[in-house]
Structures are given as C-alpha cells and as structure tokens.
N, C-alpha and C positions, 0 to 999 in steps of 0.2 A: 354528593353522597349517593350516587346512583349504584354504587357497588354493594349496598347493604341488602341482604336477603330478607324477604318478607314472605310470610305464608299467605295463603289465598284469601283468608278473611281480612287480614291487614291490607292486602292489596285492594280488595273491593271497597273497604272503608276509605282508603286513600283516594281511589278512583272517584267515588261519589263525592268526596269532599272537593277534589279538584274540579269535577264537573259542575258542582254548585257554584264554586268560585268563578268558573268560566261563564256560567249563566248570568251571575250577578254583574260581571264585568261587561258582558254583551248587552245587558239591559241598560247599564249606565251609558255605554257608548251610543246606544240607540237613542236614549233621551238627549244626550249631548248633541247628536246629529239632528234630532228633531228641533231642538232649540236654535241651532245654527240656521236651519232652513227657515224657521220663523223670522229670524233677524233679517235674513236675506230677502224674504218676501216683503217684510215691513219697510226696509230701507232700500231705495233704488240703487241699482248698480251704476256707480259713478263712471266707471271705465266704459261700460257699454253705452251709456248716454252720450259721453263725449265722442265715442267712436261712431255712433250713429249720426251724431251731428256733423262730424267732419266728413263722413262717407256719403250720407244720403241727404241730409237736410239742406246743406249749402248748395249742392248742385241743383236740387229740386227748386230751391228758392230762386236760383239764378234763372232757370227756364220759365218759371212762373212769372217772374218780374218782366222778362222779355215779352211774354205773351200779353201781360196786362198793359205794358207800354205800347205795344202794337195796337191793342184795342182802343186805348185812350187817344193815341195819335189819330186813328181813323175817325173817332167820334167827336172829341172835344178840342183838339189842337195842342199847340206847342206850350202855352202857358200852364195848362193843367199838368202837362208832363213834367215841367220844371218843379211845380209844387209836389207832385207825386214823388219825384226823385228825392227831394229834400226830406219828405216824410219817411220814405224808405230808408234813406241813409241814417236819419236820426234813430229810427226803430232798430236798425241793424247794429249801430254802435251801442245802444242801450243793451241789446241782447248779448253782444260780445262782452261788454263790461260785466254783465250778470254771470255769464258762463265762466269768464276768467276768475271772477270773485269766488265762485263755487269751486273751481279747480284749485285755486290757491288755498282755500279754507279746508276743503275736504280731501284733497289729494296731495298737493305739493308740500304744504307745511307738515302734515303727518309723515310723509316720506322723508322730509328733511330731519324730523325728529328721530325717525328710525335710523337714518344714516348717522346722526350724532350719537345715538345709543350704541350702535355697532362699533363706532370709533372708540367709545369709552370702554367697551368690553375688550377691544383689542389692546387697550392700555392696562387692562387688569382691574378695571373698576366694575365690580359686580353688584354695587349698590345702586346703580343707575336704574330709574324707572321712568317710563314714558306715560304722560297723562293722556288718557283716552278722551277725546273730544268729538269723535265722529263714530257713527254706528253703521259703517259699511264694511267692505272687504278689508280696507285699511285698518278699521277699528278691530276687526277680528285678528288681523296680523299683529296689532299692538298688544292685544291680550296674550297671544301666544309668545310674543317677544318677552313680555314681562314675566310670564310663567317660566320661560327658558332661563332668563337671568336669575330668577329666584332659585331654580334648581342648581345653576352654576355657582351661585353664592353659597348654598348649602354644601355643595360638593367641595368647594374650596375651603370652607370652614372645617369640614370633616377631615380633609386632607391635612390641613395645618395641625389639627388636634392629633391626627394619627402620627404625623411626623414628630411632633413634640413628645408624644407618648413613647415613640420608638427611641428617641434620644434619651428620655428618662429611663427607659428599660435598659438601654446599654449601660448607662451610668450605674444603675442599680446592680446589674449583673456583674459589672467590673468590681463593685464593692463586695458583692456576695461571694465572688470567687477569691478575691484577695484576702478576705478575713480568714477563711479556713486554711488557705495555703500558708498564710503567715503563721497561723497557729501550729500547723503540721511541722513547718520548718523549725519553729522554736522548740517543740518537744523533741524532734529528731536530734537537733544540736545538743539539747540537754542530755539525752541518752548517750550520744557519742562523746561528749565531754566528761561523762562520768558524774554529772550532777545527780542523776537518779542512781543512788547507791544501794537501793534495796529492791528485791523482787516485787514487792507490793507497789512501790513507786513506779517502777518500770511498767508493771502491768496496768496501772492507772493511766500512765502516759500513752501506752499503746491503745487502750480503749478510747481515749480522747482522739488520737490520730485516726482510729478506725471510724469513729463517729463523724469526723470532719470529712473523711474520704467518702463516706456514705452520703453525706449531704451534697458533696460536689457531684457525685454520680446522679443523684436525684435531680439536681439543677440541670445538668447536661441532658438528662433524659427528657425533662420538661421542654427545654429549648429545642431539642431535636424533634420532639413530637409536635410542638407548636409550629415549627417550620414546615413539617409535612402536612399538618392540618391546613396551614395557610395556602399550600399548593394543592390541597385535596388529593394527596397521594398516600394516605394512610391505608394500609392493608389490614382488614379485620379478619380474624379467624373465629368465626362463630361456631358454637357447639352447644348442644343441649346439656344444661348443668342443673343439678339439684341445688336449689337456692339455700336450703338449711345447712348442709355440710360446707358449701362454699363460704357462707357467712361465718360459720364456726371457725374455719381456718383463718379468715381475716381477723376476727375478734381475738383469737389466740395470739396472733402476732402483735396487735396493738395493745393488748393487755400487758405484754412484756415491755414494749417500747414506751408506752405512756406511764407504766409503773415506775420505770427508771427515772422519769421526770417528776415523780410524785404527783401525777395527775390522776384524779379519781375517774375510773372508766368502768362503764357498765353496759350490759347487753341484755335486751329483752326480746324473746322470740314469741310472737303472738300467732304464728302460723300453726294450725293444728295438723294439717295433712301435708305430705311432701309435694312440692310444686317444682316444676322445671321451667327454666327460662333459656332462651336462645341468645347467648351472649359470648363476647370475647372476654374471658375471665381476667386477663391481664389489664384490659382497658377499664373494666369496672373497678378493679382493685385500685388503679391509678385515680379514678374518680373519687372513691371513698378516701383514699390517702390524701388527695388534694384538699378535700373538705375538712378533714380532721387537722391537716397541717395548717389550714387557714384559721381554725378555731384556736390552735395552740399559739399561732403567731399573734393574734389579737387578744388572747385571753388574759385573765388576771395573773399576776405574779404568784399569788397564793390561792389555794382552795379552788383551782380550776377543775371543773367536772364536765366530762363528755360522755354522752350515752348514745347508743344505737338501738333503734327499735325496728324490728322486722314484722311486717303485717301484710295482709292481703285483702283486696276488695275487688269483687267481680273478677275481671280478667287481668288484674294488675297486682304486681308485687311492689310494696312500698318499703323503702329504706329511709327511716327518719334519723338524722344525725343532729343531735341537740347539744348545746353548751350553755353554760351560765356566765358567759363573757359579757363585755360591755354593751353588746347589741349593735345594731346598725340603724342609723337615722332613717326616717321614712323617706326623705328626699333622695337618699342614696341607694335605696333598695332596687329601683328599676335598672341601675347601672352595674350592679355587682358582678354580673356575668359578662360584661363587655370586656373585650380584649384590652389589655394594658391598664384597665381601670384600677386605681388604688384608693381604698377607703380613706387611708391617711396619707399625707404627703411626706411624713417624716419616716425615717428608718425605725424599725421596731426591735424589740429586745431579742426575739428568737426567730431568726429568718429560716423558716422551713420551706418557703416557697418563693417564686419569682414574681408574683403578681399576675401570673398567667393561670394559676391553678383553677380558679372558678370558670374562666373562659374555656379552658380545656375540658373541664368536667361537663359543662353544658353541651359542647360539641360531641363529646363521647356518648352522653346519654341519648341525645337526639339521633346519633348514628345507630342506636339500638332500637329506634322506634319509640323511645320513652320520652320523658320530660323531667325537668328539674325545676324546683321552685324554692322559695325561701320566705319566711316570715320572721319578724324580729321586733323586739321592744328594747328601747334604751335602758341599760342597767339591769335587764332581765335575761339577756341572752338571745340566741338565734337558733332556728331549726331549719335545716336543709332537707328537702324531701326529694328522693330519687324514685321515680316510678318506671318500672319495666314491665312489658307485656308478658303474660304467662304463655309459654309455648303450648301450642295445640297439637 
C-alpha cells in the first residue's frame, strides 16, 4: 500500500508509530540476546571442551606422563613404574568413558534427535517436536528448531484453509453466476416466444433482466478488484471531497434501490460544518455498497431496516451503517473481515455479494488511512463503522 498519499501530519504520526514499534522490537531482541548469553555463561560449551581435550589435553598428558616416568625410573625403579602405568591406564579409561558418556548424552543424542526431526519435516510431518534435555548450544538449536516447526505447522494450516476457501469461493461464484444467467435466459426466451403478451409484462421482465445483469456486473467488479488487491496493483485516484454532498448522493441511490426491495432505509447527518476528506470516491462507494449488501444478504425476510449515520469526532469522519438483522455471534466477529470468510456455510436468500465484500471493504478503508470496525448482538443487529481522516 505504499502508493497511498498521506499528508505531513499523518506521515509524522505513522513515523513515530513505526519508530516506537522498532524501539520495542529492538528492546525485546536485546533482552533475548542477554538471556542467551546468560545461558551460554551458565552452561559450558560442550564443543569447545571436547575440542580442547582433543587438541591440548591429550598431547600435554602424554608429555607429562613421559616426564613423570623418567623421574620415577631414576628414583624408584621398574616395579613402581609398572604400578604407575596401571594407575595411569585405569584413570585414562575412566576419563575417556566419562567424556564419551557426556558426548553421547549432551551432543550425539540431541543431534540424532534433530536429524530425526528434520527427516520428519521432509516427509511433511509438522507436528514433530524435540524434547529439550540439554542446556547448551544444542539445546538452543532445539528451541529454534521447535519454533521453526511450529511456524511451519501454522503456515501449512493457513495454506490448507486458504486453498479450501478458494475452492469454496469458486463453487459459490459458479453458483452465483449460473443463477442470474439462467434467469436472464428464461425471461429472454419468454419474450421471444411471445409468452409476455402485454407491455407491462414485457417491462417487468426487462426490469428483472436488468437487475440480474447489474448483479453480474457487481460480482465481476468485486472479483476483479479482489484479484488486484491480492496482487497489490490497485490504482487509487485520491481527491479532496466534501463529505456531506458525497454521502447525500450515495444515500439518494440506496434510498431508491432499497425502497424497491421494501427495505426501510434512513440517513442521519450529525455533521454541522462542511468537512473534506481525501478519498477515492469510487472505492469508498464500493465499501459502503459492500456493507449494505452484506446487511441485505443476511437480513430478515421482512421488516429489515438499514440506517446510515454521519458524524465527526476530532480529526475523523465516521460513517456508521446499522441494521436490525440477526446479528453476528461474538466468536465470529474477529473473522468477519478475513478474506473468503463466510458467516454461514449455506447459500442465502439474496446473493448481493461474493463473500469478499467485507474483506475488500477493510482493505479499501485502510488504503485511505482509516479503519473499519464492527459490533453486534445476536437478534439485535450489527453496526459497521468506517472512519476516515479529515483532510487538512
């Protein structure tokens, strides 16, 4: 979203926010590094100990033994040398056994566990975890391995969900396209066959055909827009717009559209003075249309009411879109803006959207430097709030 224009004030706020986040991350990394150094100071470096033993200790021990044997030979004689050799050999074997035991316990076995873990990952098993039993460099490596596997498991889970949702989306789109096309084909055939024998009937058929074509166009627009958002190739045309006339035009259109569906629609303007916002009017219109379409899609068959409230606070303009529909369960609220997420798994009565509407709305609003939120109660309806910064 680097293409979005921001004024100086917004840029400074964003810069301070990013600077604070960077400072916090730097502090956490510093603490993590400090803890790592404490672990390394507390637990000896197994590799260095073994390396020093092999490089220095054994050669030194050899020369020291030779020197001691020479002294004993000069002073006490052959028998004492034999006893000394037996003692040295025994002590050496005990030392070797101890070192090999430590090597096997603290290095060889953990490395074998890591090797087994890597093999399981290669086979696609992301549930593998390695038990940490040592607190040296191998132990740190095991921690990082387990953390990596956990991220891989989460990524694989998200990938499967994403692919499953894509398949569901394709099936839904096929259904959504087939339904209006079948309807259009039926009405056209009726007109051509002379079934519609009066101007009023023909006019009604044509209106239905026009409505279905309009729906198909909206569906294609959403899919095209979604694909561009997915590739981050949406071009925004920002301009300073007076929010009150802009919303009046939108309200006028939806008053007519929702009135034909016998949906009670109202608009309240609580802004006293004229305010300007820096927006792409077409994209904000799409955002509002998607939210209203979602309300119609999940709303009651009868007595559905939708309202828009325009208000301002500090340097923000708020557009509250409310309905008296069935509401959204609390456990589903955090996901309503996710791509491909559907509140219901069944097809609904009035398909005005693709299941992408709220995801598109969120990305559109955030592209304008604003934010979108929702609160809802079951059986009492939902309210979506779009907040846009006032142009300075």
